[in-house]
N, C-alpha and C positions, 0 to 999 in steps of 0.2 A: 331396042327397049331394054331398060335396066331394071333389075329386080332389087328391091330393098327389103331385107328382113327386119321386122320391128316387133316390139312388145308394147302393148297398151297397158299403162299402169295408172292407179289412182291413189292419191294420198289425201285423205280427209275431204274429198270433193274436188281437189285440184287434179286434173288429168293430164297425162304426159305420154308422148311417144318416145320410147327408148330405143336407141340404135347403138349396137356395139360394133358392128362392122365399120371399118374405116371407109369413109366416103369423102369424095372431093367435090369440086364444083362450087357453085354459088350457094353457100349454106343459108344465108338469109332468105333467098328465094325458095329454097327447098323447105325451110321451116314454114313459110307462109303457105306453101302448097300443101304440105302434110297436115298442118293444123287447121286448115279450112274445114268447117263442119258440114259443108254441102258437097264440095268436090274433092276433099281429101279424106284423111282418117278422122280428123277432128280432135283437137286438144287445146289446152291452155299454153302448152309449150313443148319444145323438142329437146330431149336430153341426148347428148352424144358422149358416149363413154369410150375411153381409150386407155392403153397402157401408160404408166407413168413411173419413172424411176424414183421419184420422191414420195410416192404414196401408193396405195393399192391400185388406184386407178384415177384418171382425170375425168372430170365432168364439165362439159360446156353446156350452157343453157341458152336456147334461143326462144324468145317469146313468139306468140302467134303472129305478131306483126313483122317478124324477121329480125328484130333488134336482139342483140346479145346481152344478157344480164350477167352481173358479177356473181350472183348467188340466188338460190331458190331453196327455201327451207323444206317445203313438201317435196320438191323435186329431188333434193338430196336424200330424203328419207326413202323415196322410191328407188333411187339409184343404189342405196345401201341394201335394200331388200333384193334387188336384182343381182347385186354382187355376190349374194349367197354366203357371206361371211358373218359370223357372229359379231366380230369387231373388225373395223376397217378404217383406214385413213383415205379421205377423198380430197383430191386437189381441185380447188375452184379458183376463180379469178380473184376472190376476196380473201383467199388463204386456204390452208389445209385444215379440214375439219374431221373430227372423229365421229364414228357411228357405232351403234350397238343394236343388234337385231334379236328379238325374242318372239318367235312366231310371227304374227302379223303386226306386232308392236315394234316400232322403230324409233330410236332416239338418235339425235345428232347434236353434237356440241358446236355451237356457233362461235364465230369470232366475237371478241368483245366489242360492244357498240362504241360509236364515236359521234361527235358533232351534236351532242344533246343540247337542245335549246327549248326551254319551257315558255309557255304563254306568249307566243309571238302574235302581235296584233295583225289582223288580216281583214281586208274588206271583201266580202263575198255577197253578190247580189244586193249591193247598197246597204249591207249590214255589217257592222264591225263585230268580229268574233276573235277568239284567242285559240290558237292551235299550238301543237307541240311537234318538235322534230327530233328524229333519232335515226342514225344509220346502223342497221343490224346486218350489214353485208350489202344491203341496198338501201336507198333513202326512203324514209317513211314519215308522213305527217300523221299525227294522232289527234283526233277531235272527240271530246266527250259530249254526248248528246242525251236528250231525253226522248222517249218514244222512237227508238231506232227504226222501227218498221215504217214510220212515216217519212224517213229521210230519202230524198231523191239522190241515191248514191251515184248514179251514172252522171247526172247533170252537175252536181256540186263537185264530185270527184274529178271530173274532166276539167273543170275550171281551175281547181287548186293544183292539179297535176301539172298544168302548164303555166302556173303563176310565175311572174317575173322574180319573185322572191326565191324560187327554187330552180331558176334557169342556170345553166343551159340543159342540165341533165333531166330536169323534171323530178317528180316524186310519186310514190304510191300514196294513197290516201285511205286512212282507216277511221271509221266511225265507231265509237265505243259507248256502250251503255253498261253501267254497273248493275249486276244482278245480286251479288252477295259480297261478303267481306273479301273473299279471294276468288270470285267468279265474275268474269266480264263477258259480254257478248260483243262480237266484232263483225262488221261488214266492211269489205275492202274493195276499193277501185284500184285495179292493178295497171300500172304503167307497162306498156308493151302488149298487154291483152286489150287495153283500152276499153275495159268494161268491168263490171262487178264479177268476181269469181266466188265460188262456193267456199273457198278457204284460201288463206295465204300464210305460209309458215313464218316467213320473216316479218310479215305484218302482224300476226298474232303475237310474235315475240316482242315486236316494237310496242304494241299496245300494252302488253303485260308489264314491260319494264317501265314505261311511262306511268302506268297505274301504280306500280310499286313505289315510284318516286313520290307520287302525289299523296299517297296515304302511309308512306314509310313502312312498306311491307317487305318481308324478306322470305326467301326460299322457294315459294311456289305460287303461281297464279294459274287458274284454269280459264281457258278461253273457249267459249261456245261460238263455233263458226256458223256461217250461213247454211252449211250442209247439215247442221245440228250436232255434228260430232264435236266433242270437247277435246281440245289439245291441251297439253300440260307444259308449262314453261317453268323450269327450275333455274335458280340462280343464287349467287351470293352478292350481297349489296353492302357497300361501305360508303355512306353519304351518297354521292352521285356517281360512284364507280361500281360497275358490275363486272363479275368474273364468274367463270365456270357455268356458262349458260347452256342449258340443254332444252331441246324441243322434242316432245314425245307425242306420238299418235299412231294411228293405224295406216298401213299401206298394203296394197294388194296388186297382183297381176290380174288384169281383166281378160286379156286374150293376146295371142300371138298371130302374126300374119305376114303377108307379102304385099308390097306396094310396087306398082310398075310405073316408072317415069318415062 
């Protein structure tokens, strides 16, 4: 029987299992086992942190279904807090990102977005709608809606997540309702978790940037997540180009423990 030391962390409602020890074996299978909320520890994802010569540390992200993600905004914020440095560089599959920690408030600088496409026609449940696409480290669809509480996030999100338009990788799906001039509410169906989560860092960023494009907003968008916490997305915008993008919100250690495989 093998013992695994872990730390359970939460970033704005996204929960993660963080492991620093070097572990081998079948990592996708381990992620599925550990993230299982009935027979494992339970989490949206598994973060594996290791030494890295090009940054302060390397972060690998495995979703609850065992798939490996390129990037995770709230996961990176948890990793930054775990690293216990006020400023750090984190190596991810989508690039090296910067982090800043101030108490339980953590900011990360995301890579510049790509593949922006607005008003894509899509047929969902025999209804034609327009969606937007942006890659903020991972792919995201952004859909503006009214009465967001009435949206069947799981059903519609699952359909769009696997739509042929976004094949073969699939996409995360964010439903957005405008609450004020620089405040939006977001509900996200996460690829890899295959369900709605209480928050998604790259999804909140995706929604904020598309919103900024739609109303020509610069500098800051606040995002109310399903956990009710408000994340802050800072950026500089020139026409349809974004730069200096930061995501800020709370993160915390919930508990530490041992898991036996």
